[in-house]
C-alpha positions in Angstrom: 0.2 -3.6 -4.5 0.4 -0.1 -5.4 0.9 2.1 -2.0 -0.9 4.8 -2.9 -4.3 2.9 -4.5 -6.4 1.5 -2.0 -9.1 -1.0 -3.6 -10.8 -2.7 -0.8 -12.1 -6.2 -3.3 -8.3 -6.2 -5.2 -6.3 -6.0 -2.4 -8.6 -8.8 -0.3 -7.7 -10.9 -3.7 -4.4 -9.9 -3.4 -3.8 -10.8 0.1 -5.5 -14.0 -0.2 -3.5 -14.8 -3.7 -0.2 -14.1 -1.6 -1.2 -16.3 1.6 -1.9 -19.2 -1.2 1.6 -18.9 -2.6 3.4 -17.9 0.2 2.5 -19.2 3.3 3.6 -22.5 4.1 0.9 -23.7 6.6 -1.7 -23.0 3.5 -4.1 -25.6 2.6 -6.4 -25.1 0.1 -8.4 -23.1 -0.3 -10.1 -19.6 0.2 -14.2 -19.0 -0.4 -15.3 -15.3 -0.4 -17.2 -14.3 2.3 -18.3 -11.4 4.3 -16.8 -10.6 7.5 -14.6 -11.3 7.7 -13.9 -11.7 4.0 -12.0 -15.0 3.1 -13.2 -18.6 5.1 -11.3 -21.5 4.7 -12.8 -24.6 5.8 -9.8 -27.2 5.5 -8.3 -25.3 7.9 -11.4 -24.0 10.0 -10.0 -20.6 9.2 -11.5 -16.7 8.6 -9.5 -14.4 7.4 -10.3 -11.0 7.4 -8.3 -8.3 5.3 -7.8 -4.6 6.1 -5.3 -1.2 5.7 -3.7 0.2 8.6 -5.7 3.5 8.2 -6.7 6.6 10.2 -10.3 7.4 9.7 -9.4 10.3 7.9 -7.7 8.0 4.7 -10.9 5.8 5.2 -12.4 9.0 3.4 -9.5 9.3 0.9 -10.4 5.0 0.2 -14.0 5.4 -0.1 -13.4 8.4 -2.6 -10.6 6.1 -4.5 -13.0 3.2 -4.8 -16.3 5.5 -5.8 -14.2 7.2 -8.7 -11.4 5.0 -9.5 -10.5 4.9 -13.5 -12.9 7.6 -14.0 -12.2 10.7 -16.3 -10.8 13.4 -14.8 -14.5 15.6 -15.8 -16.3 12.6 -13.8 -15.0 13.8 -10.7 -16.7 16.1 -8.2 -15.8 19.9 -8.2 -15.1 19.2 -4.3 -12.9 16.6 -5.0 -10.0 18.9 -6.6 -10.8 21.9 -3.7 -9.9 19.1 -1.4 -7.0 17.0 -2.5 -5.5 19.1 -5.3 -2.4 18.3 -6.5 -2.9 14.8 -4.4 -5.1 13.4 -7.4 -3.1 11.2 -9.6 -4.1 11.3 -12.8 -2.5 8.5 -15.6 -3.9 9.1 -19.5 -6.5 10.9 -18.1 -8.2 8.7 -15.6 -8.3 9.1 -12.0 -5.7 6.2 -10.1 -5.1 7.5 -6.7 -4.6 10.1 -4.1 -0.8 10.9 -3.5 0.3 11.3 0.5 -0.2 14.5 2.3 3.1 15.8 2.6 2.4 17.8 5.5 0.6 14.8 7.4 3.3 12.4 9.6 2.8 9.2 7.8 2.9 7.2 11.0 2.4 3.4 10.2 2.5 2.2 13.6 -0.2 4.2 15.0 -2.3 3.8 11.9 -1.7 -0.5 12.2 -2.7 -0.2 15.9 -5.6 1.4 15.2 -7.0 -0.5 12.6 -6.0 -3.8 14.8 -8.2 -2.2 17.5 -11.1 -1.8 15.5 -11.0 -5.1 14.0 -10.3 -7.3 17.5 -13.5 -5.5 18.2 -15.6 -6.6 14.9 -14.1 -9.9 15.6 -15.5 -9.4 19.5 -18.9 -8.8 18.3 -19.9 -9.3 14.9 -17.7 -11.6 12.7 -18.0 -15.4 11.9 -16.1 -17.4 14.1 -13.8 -20.3 13.1 -11.6 -22.7 15.1 -8.9 -20.3 13.8 -8.6 -16.3 13.3 -6.7 -14.2 11.0 -5.9 -10.4 10.4 -3.7 -9.5 7.0 -3.0 -5.9 7.6 -1.5 -4.1 4.5 1.3 -1.4 6.6 2.3 1.1 3.5 5.7 1.9 5.1 7.3 5.0 3.7 10.5 3.2 4.3 10.6 -0.6 4.8 13.6 -0.5 7.1 11.7 1.5 9.5 9.5 -1.1 10.7 9.7 -2.7 14.1 7.4 -6.0 13.1 8.4 -7.2 17.1 6.9 -3.9 19.1 4.0 -4.6 16.1 3.4 -8.3 17.1 4.3 -7.5 21.0 1.3 -4.4 20.9 -1.1 -6.6 19.5 -0.4 -10.1 21.7 -1.0 -7.7 24.8 -3.7 -5.6 23.2 -6.4 -9.1 22.8 -4.5 -11.7 26.0 -7.5 -11.2 28.0 -9.9 -10.8 25.0 -12.6 -14.0 24.6 -11.6 -14.0 20.7 -8.5 -13.8 19.4 -6.5 -13.6 16.0 -4.5 -16.6 16.1 -2.6 -15.2 13.6 -2.1 -11.7 11.8 -0.3 -11.2 8.6 1.5 -7.7 8.2 2.3 -6.9 4.8 5.3 -4.3 4.5 5.0 -4.7 0.3 8.1 -7.0 0.0 8.3 -8.8 3.0 5.1 -10.0 4.8 5.5 -10.7 8.5 3.3 -13.7 9.9 2.4 -13.1 13.6 2.0 -16.6 15.3 0.3 -16.2 18.7 -0.3 -20.0 18.9 3.1 -20.1 18.7 4.1 -16.6 19.9 6.5 -16.6 17.4 6.9 -13.5 14.3 8.8 -15.0 10.7 9.2 -13.0 7.8 8.0 -14.2 4.1 10.6 -12.2 2.2 9.5 -11.8 -1.1 11.6 -13.7 -3.8 12.6 -12.0 -6.7 9.5 -11.3 -9.2 7.2 -12.5 -6.9 5.7 -9.0 -6.4 4.7 -9.1 -10.4 3.8 -12.1 -9.6 1.1 -11.8 -7.4 0.0 -8.2 -9.0 -0.7 -9.0 -12.0 -2.2 -12.8 -10.6 -5.0 -10.4 -8.2 -5.5 -7.9 -11.2 -6.4 -10.8 -13.0 -8.7 -12.8 -10.8 -10.3 -9.1 -9.6 -11.3 -8.2 -13.1 -12.2 -11.8 -14.2 -15.6 -12.2 -13.1 -17.6 -11.1 -10.3 -17.0 -12.4 -6.5 -20.0 -13.0 -4.8 -19.8 -14.8 -1.0 -19.1 -18.3 -1.8 -16.3 -17.8 -4.7 -13.7 -20.5 -4.2 -10.4 -18.7 -4.5 -8.7 -21.9 -6.5 -10.9 -22.3 -8.1 -10.1 -19.1 -11.0 -7.2 -20.5 -13.0 
C-alpha cells in the first residue's frame, strides 16, 4: 500500500485480501460490516482495520479521503496554506499528503495510541464475535526499525484485564505482516513473497472500484 495515501475503504479491502491469501488460519469468507469492518461467520470472527495514526494525522486522513483524485483547482485555498509543498499531485490530480520532515515519525507511539482507541471501542460499541481481530497499518519509515516484540508485549499487557480483547492483531509493516496471536501468545511474521505486494495492491484496487460495498457484501464472491 502507498504509505502516504490513506483511503479507508481501500485499506479495509486490502487488509481482508491480504489475510485471505496469506493467513494460514483463514477460512472463507469476509463479509463487509461496520464496527467492526469485516465479519467472518465461518470463523466467528470480527475484524477491525485501522491506520497507526495520531490525531493530527487523522485530520490529514479525512482531507485525503474527501479530495482524493481532485484537480488542483478543486482543492480549498486553506489546503495550500496548511500543507504547502506536502500536497502530492500526479497528472494534475491530488493523491497524497507527504510526511512532514519536521515531525518525528514515531510509528510505535502511533501504533500504541491507535490500539488503545480501538480496544476502547471493542469494549463499548463493536459487535462481538467469538474471536476479535485488529489489522493495523504501521507505515514505518524503515522496516528494519520495527520492534514487533515490543508492540506485542504492549498490546498483551494493555488488554490483559479488559473484558473484551483482541485475539489476533495483524501489524502490517509493508513487506511483512506480523500476526500476534493472543490465544497462543505467539507472534509470527508473514514475509510477503516476491510479487505478492503488487498482486495484493492490484486485487484490492480492482475490488474497491468494481462496485459499491454495502454492509453484507461478501469479499469472496467478487471475482
